[in-house]
Structure formats: C-alpha cells, structure tokens
N, C-alpha and C positions, 0 to 999 in steps of 0.2 A: 283346618290348619295344615300348612305345608312344612315339610321337614327340610332342614338344610343338609341333612346327612345324605351324601350321594348313595344312590342305589347300586348294589353290586351288579356287574356286567359279567355274564358268563364267559365271553371272549377274553376279557381282561384277566379273569381268574384262570383260564386256560393258559394264557400267556405267562402269568406269574409262576404257575406251576411248572411250565416248560423251562423258564429261565432257572428256576431252582434245581430242576433235575439235571440240566445239561451244563450249567455254568456255576452252580453253587451261589446263586445271586443273593440268597437270604432275603428275598422279598416276602412280605406278609401276604399270603394268598387270600386276599379279602374281596377280590373283584373290583376294587376301586383303583382308578387311574390317577393316583395321587402323586405327590412330588417325588417320592422314592422310585416308583415305577417309571415315571417320566424321565427322571435323571438316569435310571438304568438303561432305558431305551435309547436315549441320546448317547450314552457312553458305548453301548453295543454297536450303534451305527458308526461311530468314529473308529472303534476297534476293528470292525469288519473292513473298513477302508484301509486301515494300517496293516492288517493281516494280508490283505490282497497284494501287498508289495513283496510277499515271500512266495517262493515256488512250492508246489506240492509234487509228490511223485507220480501221480497219475494225471492223465490229461483231463482237466476240468476247467470249467468257466470260472471266472472270478465270483467271489461271494457277492450276492446282492446285498448292499448295505441297507437292510430293512429294520435294524433294531431288534431282530428276533434271534437270540442265541439258542437256536434249536439244534437238532441232530446234524444238519449240514455244516453249521458253523463249528460245532464240536469236532466233527470229523476232519475238517480242514485244519483246525488248530492242532489236533492230535498228530496229523501228518507232518506239519511244520515242526512240532516238537520232536518227533521221531527222527526227522532228517538232520536235526541240529543238536542231538545229544541232551535234549531236555526230557524231563519225566513226561511220559505219554499218558496224560489223563483227559486231554480234550478241554481242559479248563484254562482259560487265559487269566492266570493269576499273577501275583507279584514277581515271581522269578521269570516268567516269560516276558512280562512287561519290561523288566530291567534288560533282559536279553534283546528284545526288540529296539529299545532305546539305544543300546550299545551299537546296534546295526543301522541306526539312523532314523528309526521310525519315531514319529511324533504321536505318542499315545500317553494319555494321562492315566492315573491310578483309577482303579475301579471305584464307583461311588459308594 
C-alpha cells in the first residue's frame, strides 16, 4: 500500500528552519513543501523584489529574489531599517511593510 502522506525532505526542513530563524516565519518545521511553505516562499520572492527598491549603506548587489529569507535578506532588511529610523531587527514585519507602502512599494502582508 502506498501512503498519500508526503515524505519529509531534509532540504525543505532546513529551509523552514532558516525562515523561522531569520524572519520569524512561524512555519511548521516538518520538511513538507505544503501550501504554507509555498505561500511563504512566494511572498519572500515578492518582498525581496520590493526591498531591492531601497538603498543600503554599503556597496552591495541587489538581493536575488529566490524566496529564501536567510541571513543575506535579513542583513539587507536590517540596513534599510537602520537607515530609515525603523527598529533594526532584520525582520520584514507589519511596521516595515506599512513604511515601504508609504514609500511607494507594492508589497502585500506576510502570509
């Protein structure tokens, strides 16, 4: 008999843990690329594109919109926060989202 339950993927589990550590994503670290994880990845890709519209203080290439909110994205977000009087935690949360919208960014709320 075959099971319809997806098998945990170590790469997906590592991704989920990284998102929770750097972005407070609150993903269930189960190794399953389910709807919540896919929605998060899509949001991060769009958010990375939106964040690329803001300058940072050090010479750096734009973020690669890969859907992975890891240490590079967190550092970029933290720098934008610091340059603009926002709380510097590296997490693109509701306050920063509202600030970005006020500056013309088209970013949706976190999933």
